[in-house]
C-alpha positions as semicolon CSV with decimal commas, in nm:
position;residue;x (nm);y (nm);z (nm)
1;X;0,319;-0,016;2,726
2;X;0,085;-0,319;2,782
3;X;0,123;-0,666;2,641
4;X;-0,048;-0,701;2,290
5;X;-0,290;-0,980;2,216
6;X;-0,455;-1,140;1,919
7;X;-0,822;-1,086;1,841
8;X;-0,983;-1,337;1,660
9;X;-1,246;-1,108;1,444
10;X;-1,285;-0,771;1,323
11;X;-1,625;-0,733;1,494
12;X;-1,430;-0,711;1,841
13;X;-1,276;-0,391;1,726
14;X;-1,506;-0,196;1,528
15;X;-1,748;-0,057;1,792
16;X;-1,734;0,335;1,735
17;X;-1,572;0,280;1,405
18;X;-1,716;0,448;1,110
19;X;-1,441;0,423;0,840
20;X;-1,239;0,137;0,773
21;X;-0,896;0,216;0,565
22;X;-0,820;-0,157;0,439
23;X;-0,481;-0,258;0,258
24;X;-0,574;-0,503;-0,003
25;X;-0,234;-0,720;-0,102
26;X;-0,193;-0,957;0,185
27;X;-0,523;-0,868;0,372
28;X;-0,771;-0,915;0,082
29;X;-0,574;-1,128;-0,162
30;X;-0,234;-1,250;-0,217
31;X;-0,184;-1,172;-0,565
32;X;-0,293;-1,530;-0,688
33;X;-0,627;-1,573;-0,494
34;X;-0,867;-1,369;-0,259
35;X;-0,929;-1,441;0,082
36;X;-1,318;-1,516;0,128
37;X;-1,318;-1,443;0,497
38;X;-1,155;-1,104;0,472
39;X;-1,391;-0,998;0,201
40;X;-1,700;-1,118;0,396
41;X;-1,573;-0,904;0,679
42;X;-1,541;-0,586;0,517
43;X;-1,892;-0,647;0,332
44;X;-2,050;-0,712;0,673
45;X;-1,917;-0,394;0,826
46;X;-2,025;-0,226;0,528
47;X;-2,382;-0,380;0,556
48;X;-2,388;-0,219;0,912
49;X;-2,347;0,129;0,813
50;X;-1,955;0,115;0,800
51;X;-1,745;0,261;0,502
52;X;-1,445;0,065;0,341
53;X;-1,203;0,258;0,153
54;X;-0,932;0,031;0,023
55;X;-0,589;0,193;0,015
56;X;-0,321;0,038;-0,179
57;X;0,021;0,094;-0,289
58;X;-0,066;-0,057;-0,634
59;X;0,119;0,130;-0,925
60;X;-0,196;0,134;-1,113
61;X;-0,513;0,369;-1,144
62;X;-0,778;0,258;-0,903
63;X;-0,998;0,118;-1,192
64;X;-0,716;-0,117;-1,306
65;X;-0,703;-0,242;-0,930
66;X;-1,086;-0,294;-0,933
67;X;-1,049;-0,520;-1,264
68;X;-0,772;-0,707;-1,080
69;X;-0,999;-0,754;-0,801
70;X;-1,292;-0,892;-0,985
71;X;-1,081;-1,145;-1,134
72;X;-0,975;-1,278;-0,813
73;X;-1,336;-1,291;-0,697
74;X;-1,365;-0,984;-0,489
75;X;-1,727;-0,835;-0,526
76;X;-1,744;-0,482;-0,601
77;X;-1,970;-0,427;-0,270
78;X;-1,696;-0,554;-0,056
79;X;-1,598;-0,200;-0,054
80;X;-1,695;0,166;-0,111
81;X;-1,409;0,304;-0,314
82;X;-1,016;0,248;-0,391
83;X;-0,732;0,497;-0,352
84;X;-0,381;0,387;-0,529
85;X;-0,063;0,514;-0,523
86;X;-0,088;0,461;-0,897
87;X;-0,345;0,755;-0,885
88;X;-0,144;0,981;-0,721
89;X;0,153;0,947;-0,930
90;X;-0,064;0,999;-1,252
91;X;-0,123;1,325;-1,076
92;X;0,222;1,418;-1,073
93;X;0,284;1,299;-1,441
94;X;-0,020;1,530;-1,546
95;X;0,109;1,823;-1,341
96;X;0,459;1,805;-1,550
97;X;0,354;1,801;-1,907
98;X;0,625;1,819;-2,178
99;X;0,901;1,680;-1,920
100;X;1,056;1,360;-2,033
101;X;1,020;1,051;-1,795
102;X;1,212;0,737;-1,793
103;X;0,962;0,454;-1,690
104;X;1,114;0,182;-1,478
105;X;0,877;-0,098;-1,437
106;X;0,704;-0,397;-1,595
107;X;0,486;-0,357;-1,906
108;X;0,166;-0,450;-1,699
109;X;0,176;-0,125;-1,504
110;X;0,118;0,062;-1,842
111;X;-0,223;0,170;-1,729
112;X;-0,053;0,425;-1,495
113;X;-0,011;0,642;-1,819
114;X;-0,372;0,587;-1,955
115;X;-0,479;0,902;-2,114
116;X;-0,184;1,119;-2,012
117;X;0,038;1,094;-2,328
118;X;0,367;1,118;-2,138
119;X;0,689;1,207;-2,310
120;X;0,896;0,880;-2,248
121;X;1,291;0,886;-2,305
122;X;1,588;0,679;-2,236
123;X;1,748;0,751;-1,910
124;X;2,036;0,983;-2,039
125;X;1,762;1,205;-2,216
126;X;1,505;1,201;-1,904
127;X;1,413;1,466;-1,677
128;X;1,273;1,237;-1,403
129;X;1,223;0,872;-1,357
130;X;0,891;0,704;-1,266
131;X;0,946;0,381;-1,107
132;X;0,628;0,124;-1,079
133;X;0,861;-0,177;-1,016
134;X;1,127;-0,402;-1,131
135;X;1,137;-0,531;-1,489
136;X;1,159;-0,895;-1,392
137;X;1,036;-0,933;-1,023
138;X;1,027;-1,276;-1,020
139;X;1,425;-1,300;-1,061
140;X;1,554;-0,963;-0,968
141;X;1,639;-0,736;-0,683
142;X;1,710;-0,381;-0,617
143;X;2,082;-0,452;-0,646
144;X;2,035;-0,555;-1,016
145;X;1,953;-0,188;-1,055
146;X;2,245;-0,007;-0,860
147;X;2,434;0,057;-1,194
148;X;2,140;0,227;-1,336
149;X;2,062;0,431;-1,014
150;X;2,420;0,529;-1,005
151;X;2,385;0,684;-1,354
152;X;2,064;0,857;-1,244
153;X;2,226;1,004;-0,962
154;X;2,485;1,169;-1,175
155;X;2,226;1,355;-1,320
156;X;2,048;1,433;-1,006
157;X;1,697;1,300;-1,164
158;X;1,424;1,288;-0,913
159;X;1,247;0,942;-0,897
160;X;0,901;0,900;-0,838
161;X;0,810;0,590;-0,646
162;X;0,482;0,474;-0,743
163;X;0,476;0,160;-0,493
164;X;0,687;0,241;-0,180
165;X;0,646;-0,126;-0,059
166;X;0,985;-0,338;-0,035
167;X;0,834;-0,641;-0,062
168;X;0,493;-0,826;-0,159
169;X;0,332;-1,155;-0,131
170;X;0,271;-1,349;-0,454
171;X;0,132;-1,667;-0,352
172;X;0,374;-1,825;-0,127
173;X;0,656;-1,596;-0,219
174;X;0,789;-1,233;-0,168
175;X;0,892;-1,046;-0,443
176;X;1,042;-0,684;-0,463
177;X;0,873;-0,402;-0,543
178;X;0,954;-0,028;-0,667
179;X;1,017;0,070;-0,288
180;X;1,317;-0,159;-0,287
181;X;1,458;0,049;-0,574
182;X;1,356;0,392;-0,465
183;X;1,538;0,310;-0,110
184;X;1,863;0,194;-0,292
185;X;1,835;0,526;-0,475
186;X;1,791;0,718;-0,173
187;X;2,081;0,554;0,004
188;X;2,296;0,666;-0,288
189;X;2,161;1,034;-0,237
190;X;1,928;1,051;-0,503
191;X;1,600;1,272;-0,466
192;X;1,291;1,060;-0,435
193;X;0,913;1,146;-0,405
194;X;0,695;0,863;-0,267
195;X;0,327;0,843;-0,335
196;X;0,133;0,581;-0,130
197;X;0,160;0,434;0,195
198;X;0,327;0,545;0,469
199;X;0,308;0,886;0,332
200;X;0,007;1,123;0,399
201;X;-0,123;1,226;0,068
202;X;-0,263;0,874;0,002
203;X;-0,454;0,880;0,344
204;X;-0,571;1,221;0,281
205;X;-0,730;1,138;-0,046
206;X;-0,887;0,842;0,139
207;X;-1,052;1,066;0,367
208;X;-1,186;1,284;0,119
209;X;-1,339;0,990;-0,045
210;X;-1,475;0,874;0,292
211;X;-1,631;1,221;0,380
212;X;-1,790;1,208;0,048
213;X;-1,955;0,886;0,095
214;X;-2,055;0,965;0,440
215;X;-2,203;1,301;0,346
216;X;-1,978;1,471;0,621
217;X;-1,614;1,487;0,745
218;X;-1,523;1,194;0,971
219;X;-1,327;1,206;1,300
220;X;-1,014;1,045;1,292
221;X;-1,098;0,860;1,613
222;X;-1,357;0,682;1,445
223;X;-1,117;0,532;1,165
224;X;-0,940;0,213;1,162
225;X;-0,659;0,112;0,930
226;X;-0,604;-0,252;0,854
227;X;-0,274;-0,385;0,702
228;X;-0,005;-0,637;0,703
229;X;0,335;-0,401;0,678
230;X;0,497;-0,253;0,980
231;X;0,689;-0,005;0,745
232;X;0,393;0,096;0,531
233;X;0,055;0,019;0,718
234;X;0,152;0,056;1,066
235;X;0,363;0,354;1,031
236;X;0,129;0,508;0,787
237;X;-0,173;0,481;1,029
238;X;0,042;0,620;1,323
239;X;0,159;0,928;1,116
240;X;-0,166;1,007;1,039
241;X;-0,325;0,968;1,361
242;X;-0,537;0,657;1,334
243;X;-0,571;0,322;1,490
244;X;-0,437;0,000;1,313
245;X;-0,558;-0,351;1,309
246;X;-0,232;-0,529;1,214
247;X;-0,271;-0,862;0,991
248;X;0,008;-1,115;1,082
249;X;-0,073;-1,364;0,811
250;X;0,111;-1,129;0,535
251;X;0,455;-1,066;0,475
252;X;0,567;-1,053;0,850
253;X;0,400;-1,402;0,900
254;X;0,727;-1,610;1,004
255;X;0,785;-1,352;1,301
256;X;0,450;-1,438;1,452
257;X;0,431;-1,810;1,399
258;X;0,347;-1,995;1,727
259;X;0,293;-1,652;1,915
260;X;-0,049;-1,595;2,120
261;X;0,082;-1,248;2,264
262;X;0,375;-1,006;2,276
263;X;0,527;-0,864;2,581
264;X;0,584;-0,515;2,596
265;X;0,959;-0,539;2,497
266;X;0,863;-0,756;2,194
267;X;0,605;-0,493;2,106
268;X;0,868;-0,249;2,087
269;X;1,099;-0,420;1,910
270;X;0,866;-0,551;1,642
271;X;0,645;-0,222;1,593
272;X;0,805;0,060;1,754
273;X;0,454;0,214;1,779
274;X;0,218;-0,043;1,825
275;X;-0,091;-0,120;1,653
276;X;-0,458;-0,155;1,827
277;X;-0,470;-0,513;1,809
278;X;-0,343;-0,823;1,625
279;X;-0,545;-1,072;1,400
280;X;-0,393;-1,354;1,219
281;X;-0,630;-1,312;0,918
282;X;-0,917;-1,087;0,862
283;X;-1,257;-1,225;0,946
284;X;-1,592;-1,098;1,083
């Protein structure tokens, strides 16, 4: 294993790349504002013949994610398509009609059920759980849900995790996501189904959309993932067999402050499987 260096610009890495699978939160925006240089980089890659699929663990349908991006000033021509963990969760709900679900998550995620007419029920009556997040993610952590998860475990309810992220940026803060509760439930011995990165289904769906855009199947050697999470973006890319450009400005920013390159031992400690390259923030 060799030392890992930072690159300055995306254009240093995209020769021979046809498709970019880019994370959104932490790469394109931080929940409160978009990153103009990152948007420009993806737009420029597209203008040169590349295809950009945004791949996100947002627990909402792709059209809701698009509206959020628009509000943050991310133009539609920044990307070709969006794949969300919310869409994959919707597929599960649609395939289990009539079964009662207990919804654990904030009201802002209600679009995940749009058009599905789910049978919502309290936890003691539910057949399974859909977790889109914490009720109060500004003030709560997964530990606040330990009692609830113990009750669910007693009934052996399956928890569908619509966002495998543990934490995500919101401005200059880190807040907990559905993945934190799902991991707690799994530690308690409860059955969990994860939709989103680092699991294969979201990558497979992204590649279907990429092939549709390009009119043919895409060789995975010509695909580059971009993300800021070791646990989801990097692990997901490695598991799917594609290279990853790791953005250090996101949730791991403190670990990379003042570092210009990583020696092999540090690479193994931080990443396990190393990314293709590091970049502080996405720019062309």
